[in-house]
VMD Tcl script that builds the backbone (N, CA, C; Angstrom):
set m [mol new atoms 234]
animate dup $m
set s [atomselect $m all]
$s set {name element resname resid chain x y z} {
  {N N UNK 1 A -23.479 -14.826 -1.512}
  {CA C UNK 1 A -22.065 -15.235 -2.278}
  {C C UNK 1 A -20.998 -14.361 -1.928}
  {N N UNK 2 A -20.019 -15.215 -1.707}
  {CA C UNK 2 A -18.931 -14.460 -1.147}
  {C C UNK 2 A -18.464 -14.051 -2.128}
  {N N UNK 3 A -17.565 -12.812 -2.094}
  {CA C UNK 3 A -16.629 -12.191 -3.180}
  {C C UNK 3 A -15.180 -13.373 -3.197}
  {N N UNK 4 A -14.930 -13.419 -4.479}
  {CA C UNK 4 A -13.414 -14.113 -4.624}
  {C C UNK 4 A -12.433 -13.069 -4.314}
  {N N UNK 5 A -11.327 -14.142 -3.878}
  {CA C UNK 5 A -10.302 -13.467 -2.755}
  {C C UNK 5 A -9.425 -12.320 -3.882}
  {N N UNK 6 A -9.293 -12.883 -5.168}
  {CA C UNK 6 A -8.737 -12.371 -5.928}
  {C C UNK 6 A -9.579 -10.569 -6.453}
  {N N UNK 7 A -10.509 -10.768 -6.413}
  {CA C UNK 7 A -11.254 -9.546 -6.698}
  {C C UNK 7 A -11.237 -8.658 -5.447}
  {N N UNK 8 A -11.124 -8.967 -3.876}
  {CA C UNK 8 A -11.237 -8.001 -2.752}
  {C C UNK 8 A -9.660 -7.688 -2.916}
  {N N UNK 9 A -8.560 -8.474 -3.435}
  {CA C UNK 9 A -7.315 -7.861 -3.670}
  {C C UNK 9 A -7.453 -7.040 -4.380}
  {N N UNK 10 A -8.034 -6.911 -5.676}
  {CA C UNK 10 A -7.737 -6.102 -6.608}
  {C C UNK 10 A -8.427 -4.910 -6.222}
  {N N UNK 11 A -9.675 -4.961 -5.496}
  {CA C UNK 11 A -10.471 -3.665 -5.165}
  {C C UNK 11 A -9.650 -2.758 -4.026}
  {N N UNK 12 A -9.321 -3.498 -3.118}
  {CA C UNK 12 A -8.358 -2.733 -1.915}
  {C C UNK 12 A -7.309 -2.233 -2.259}
  {N N UNK 13 A -6.428 -2.952 -3.478}
  {CA C UNK 13 A -5.260 -2.165 -4.144}
  {C C UNK 13 A -5.673 -0.937 -4.591}
  {N N UNK 14 A -7.047 -1.041 -5.378}
  {CA C UNK 14 A -7.406 -0.267 -6.240}
  {C C UNK 14 A -7.773 1.292 -5.117}
  {N N UNK 15 A -8.469 0.863 -4.468}
  {CA C UNK 15 A -9.130 2.184 -3.567}
  {C C UNK 15 A -7.898 2.683 -2.888}
  {N N UNK 16 A -6.599 2.083 -2.316}
  {CA C UNK 16 A -5.834 2.744 -1.728}
  {C C UNK 16 A -5.006 3.705 -2.817}
  {N N UNK 17 A -4.861 2.843 -4.041}
  {CA C UNK 17 A -4.108 3.486 -5.181}
  {C C UNK 17 A -4.754 4.848 -5.702}
  {N N UNK 18 A -5.879 4.704 -5.776}
  {CA C UNK 18 A -6.474 5.897 -5.984}
  {C C UNK 18 A -6.685 7.027 -5.053}
  {N N UNK 19 A -6.654 6.560 -3.804}
  {CA C UNK 19 A -6.210 7.539 -2.847}
  {C C UNK 19 A -5.139 8.056 -2.776}
  {N N UNK 20 A -3.978 7.294 -2.916}
  {CA C UNK 20 A -2.664 7.855 -2.684}
  {C C UNK 20 A -2.570 9.011 -3.803}
  {N N UNK 21 A -2.863 8.373 -4.972}
  {CA C UNK 21 A -2.850 9.252 -6.203}
  {C C UNK 21 A -3.622 10.591 -6.212}
  {N N UNK 22 A -4.621 10.734 -5.677}
  {CA C UNK 22 A -5.391 11.548 -5.591}
  {C C UNK 22 A -4.961 12.923 -4.445}
  {N N UNK 23 A -4.178 12.400 -3.480}
  {CA C UNK 23 A -3.578 12.857 -2.451}
  {C C UNK 23 A -2.020 13.554 -2.697}
  {N N UNK 24 A -1.582 12.955 -4.023}
  {CA C UNK 24 A -0.209 13.030 -4.408}
  {C C UNK 24 A 1.029 12.434 -3.518}
  {N N UNK 25 A 0.514 11.289 -2.810}
  {CA C UNK 25 A 1.482 10.494 -2.234}
  {C C UNK 25 A 1.996 9.237 -2.812}
  {N N UNK 26 A 1.431 9.064 -3.963}
  {CA C UNK 26 A 1.572 7.911 -4.566}
  {C C UNK 26 A 2.811 7.555 -5.043}
  {N N UNK 27 A 4.012 8.435 -5.205}
  {CA C UNK 27 A 5.238 8.288 -5.781}
  {C C UNK 27 A 5.678 7.413 -7.144}
  {N N UNK 28 A 6.621 6.514 -6.945}
  {CA C UNK 28 A 6.732 5.518 -7.814}
  {C C UNK 28 A 5.948 4.609 -8.033}
  {N N UNK 29 A 5.320 4.448 -9.124}
  {CA C UNK 29 A 4.161 3.621 -9.310}
  {C C UNK 29 A 4.402 2.221 -9.209}
  {N N UNK 30 A 5.479 1.614 -9.592}
  {CA C UNK 30 A 5.834 0.357 -9.718}
  {C C UNK 30 A 6.265 -0.166 -8.210}
  {N N UNK 31 A 7.020 1.019 -7.555}
  {CA C UNK 31 A 7.341 0.365 -6.121}
  {C C UNK 31 A 5.790 0.362 -5.256}
  {N N UNK 32 A 4.878 1.556 -5.663}
  {CA C UNK 32 A 3.674 1.484 -4.828}
  {C C UNK 32 A 2.983 0.101 -4.985}
  {N N UNK 33 A 2.652 0.011 -6.487}
  {CA C UNK 33 A 2.098 -1.403 -6.940}
  {C C UNK 33 A 2.461 -2.675 -6.208}
  {N N UNK 34 A 3.673 -2.590 -5.975}
  {CA C UNK 34 A 4.141 -3.932 -5.279}
  {C C UNK 34 A 3.860 -4.066 -3.805}
  {N N UNK 35 A 4.243 -2.991 -3.012}
  {CA C UNK 35 A 4.116 -2.567 -1.899}
  {C C UNK 35 A 2.528 -2.729 -1.494}
  {N N UNK 36 A 1.855 -2.205 -1.916}
  {CA C UNK 36 A 0.123 -2.365 -1.765}
  {C C UNK 36 A -0.021 -3.512 -2.300}
  {N N UNK 37 A 0.156 -4.402 -2.771}
  {CA C UNK 37 A -0.309 -5.493 -3.262}
  {C C UNK 37 A -0.022 -6.428 -2.324}
  {N N UNK 38 A 1.579 -6.493 -1.731}
  {CA C UNK 38 A 1.890 -7.557 -1.042}
  {C C UNK 38 A 1.482 -7.034 0.620}
  {N N UNK 39 A 1.311 -6.079 0.937}
  {CA C UNK 39 A 0.785 -5.632 1.981}
  {C C UNK 39 A -0.633 -6.104 2.251}
  {N N UNK 40 A -1.409 -6.020 1.159}
  {CA C UNK 40 A -2.857 -6.508 1.190}
  {C C UNK 40 A -3.146 -7.873 1.256}
  {N N UNK 41 A -1.988 -8.467 0.314}
  {CA C UNK 41 A -2.173 -9.715 0.578}
  {C C UNK 41 A -1.708 -10.439 1.803}
  {N N UNK 42 A -0.754 -9.925 2.413}
  {CA C UNK 42 A -0.442 -10.359 3.642}
  {C C UNK 42 A -1.706 -10.515 4.676}
  {N N UNK 43 A -1.958 -9.243 4.786}
  {CA C UNK 43 A -3.364 -9.175 5.645}
  {C C UNK 43 A -4.349 -10.135 5.174}
  {N N UNK 44 A -4.872 -10.528 3.999}
  {CA C UNK 44 A -5.935 -11.166 3.669}
  {C C UNK 44 A -5.562 -12.432 4.212}
  {N N UNK 45 A -4.130 -12.985 4.021}
  {CA C UNK 45 A -3.618 -14.257 4.317}
  {C C UNK 45 A -3.784 -14.701 5.975}
  {N N UNK 46 A -3.971 -13.675 6.443}
  {CA C UNK 46 A -4.047 -13.651 7.953}
  {C C UNK 46 A -5.756 -13.450 8.527}
  {N N UNK 47 A -6.673 -13.521 7.517}
  {CA C UNK 47 A -8.017 -13.527 7.781}
  {C C UNK 47 A -8.923 -12.336 7.272}
  {N N UNK 48 A -8.004 -11.346 6.855}
  {CA C UNK 48 A -8.787 -9.963 6.924}
  {C C UNK 48 A -9.592 -9.944 5.361}
  {N N UNK 49 A -10.679 -9.772 5.188}
  {CA C UNK 49 A -11.431 -9.516 4.250}
  {C C UNK 49 A -12.308 -8.595 3.859}
  {N N UNK 50 A -12.097 -7.355 4.563}
  {CA C UNK 50 A -13.041 -6.248 4.308}
  {C C UNK 50 A -12.446 -5.068 3.885}
  {N N UNK 51 A -12.511 -4.961 2.417}
  {CA C UNK 51 A -11.524 -3.963 1.790}
  {C C UNK 51 A -11.400 -2.804 1.853}
  {N N UNK 52 A -12.189 -1.947 2.645}
  {CA C UNK 52 A -11.934 -0.760 3.256}
  {C C UNK 52 A -10.886 -0.858 4.345}
  {N N UNK 53 A -10.998 -1.768 5.280}
  {CA C UNK 53 A -9.777 -2.038 6.160}
  {C C UNK 53 A -8.425 -2.146 5.480}
  {N N UNK 54 A -8.684 -3.219 4.568}
  {CA C UNK 54 A -7.521 -3.436 3.746}
  {C C UNK 54 A -6.747 -2.456 3.479}
  {N N UNK 55 A -7.511 -1.540 2.525}
  {CA C UNK 55 A -7.147 -0.449 1.723}
  {C C UNK 55 A -6.770 0.530 2.756}
  {N N UNK 56 A -7.401 0.891 3.579}
  {CA C UNK 56 A -6.987 1.862 4.768}
  {C C UNK 56 A -5.474 1.544 5.571}
  {N N UNK 57 A -5.567 0.248 6.127}
  {CA C UNK 57 A -4.006 -0.479 6.658}
  {C C UNK 57 A -3.189 0.078 5.533}
  {N N UNK 58 A -3.127 -0.363 4.196}
  {CA C UNK 58 A -2.114 -0.425 3.316}
  {C C UNK 58 A -1.684 1.169 2.973}
  {N N UNK 59 A -2.604 1.945 3.380}
  {CA C UNK 59 A -1.987 3.263 3.074}
  {C C UNK 59 A -1.480 3.850 4.160}
  {N N UNK 60 A -1.492 3.302 5.540}
  {CA C UNK 60 A -1.034 3.919 6.748}
  {C C UNK 60 A 0.661 3.102 6.662}
  {N N UNK 61 A 0.644 2.099 5.836}
  {CA C UNK 61 A 2.060 1.216 6.071}
  {C C UNK 61 A 2.465 1.792 4.904}
  {N N UNK 62 A 2.025 2.195 3.607}
  {CA C UNK 62 A 2.747 2.820 2.812}
  {C C UNK 62 A 3.637 4.215 3.020}
  {N N UNK 63 A 2.602 4.956 3.788}
  {CA C UNK 63 A 3.203 6.216 4.173}
  {C C UNK 63 A 4.120 6.254 5.135}
  {N N UNK 64 A 4.393 5.434 6.055}
  {CA C UNK 64 A 5.776 5.078 6.724}
  {C C UNK 64 A 6.470 4.234 6.123}
  {N N UNK 65 A 6.345 3.692 5.052}
  {CA C UNK 65 A 7.259 3.052 4.186}
  {C C UNK 65 A 7.787 4.225 3.543}
  {N N UNK 66 A 7.375 5.099 2.810}
  {CA C UNK 66 A 7.733 5.931 2.199}
  {C C UNK 66 A 8.529 7.140 2.865}
  {N N UNK 67 A 7.891 7.426 4.105}
  {CA C UNK 67 A 8.754 8.525 5.097}
  {C C UNK 67 A 9.781 7.887 5.521}
  {N N UNK 68 A 10.304 6.322 5.656}
  {CA C UNK 68 A 11.361 5.774 6.078}
  {C C UNK 68 A 12.588 5.760 5.128}
  {N N UNK 69 A 12.067 5.795 3.631}
  {CA C UNK 69 A 13.122 5.515 2.665}
  {C C UNK 69 A 13.138 6.829 1.807}
  {N N UNK 70 A 12.773 7.900 2.574}
  {CA C UNK 70 A 12.625 9.178 1.790}
  {C C UNK 70 A 14.192 9.834 2.363}
  {N N UNK 71 A 14.497 9.259 3.478}
  {CA C UNK 71 A 15.652 10.103 4.395}
  {C C UNK 71 A 17.032 9.348 3.606}
  {N N UNK 72 A 17.798 10.516 3.005}
  {CA C UNK 72 A 18.926 10.512 2.269}
  {C C UNK 72 A 19.906 10.632 3.521}
  {N N UNK 73 A 20.777 9.539 3.705}
  {CA C UNK 73 A 22.062 10.052 4.935}
  {C C UNK 73 A 22.892 11.070 4.081}
  {N N UNK 74 A 23.433 12.010 5.024}
  {CA C UNK 74 A 24.510 13.182 4.603}
  {C C UNK 74 A 25.877 12.680 4.881}
  {N N UNK 75 A 26.570 12.779 3.947}
  {CA C UNK 75 A 27.671 12.480 4.149}
  {C C UNK 75 A 28.788 13.318 4.103}
  {N N UNK 76 A 29.552 13.871 5.115}
  {CA C UNK 76 A 30.494 14.739 4.861}
  {C C UNK 76 A 31.762 14.589 4.692}
  {N N UNK 77 A 32.345 15.177 3.791}
  {CA C UNK 77 A 33.664 15.079 3.043}
  {C C UNK 77 A 34.840 15.091 3.858}
  {N N UNK 78 A 35.742 14.252 3.778}
  {CA C UNK 78 A 36.813 13.831 4.780}
  {C C UNK 78 A 37.874 14.974 4.709}
}
mol reanalyze $m
mol bondsrecalc $m
mol representation Tube
mol addrep $m
């Protein structure tokens, strides 16, 4: 019996969420939830069904997303 896609999505997001939370990398919960859900959903649409693979890839992509969005441009006074 195959696991429903909605359950796979939920489990993969939960795995990624718990890991990021425990490592202190989660940041803003609503941003993380949307990012992880959209990222995992996108991979599932391309055929990936392994929840550990989905969670791990989402974690890697989330870290990159956070690193790139934590940069605040410095403006010098004129």
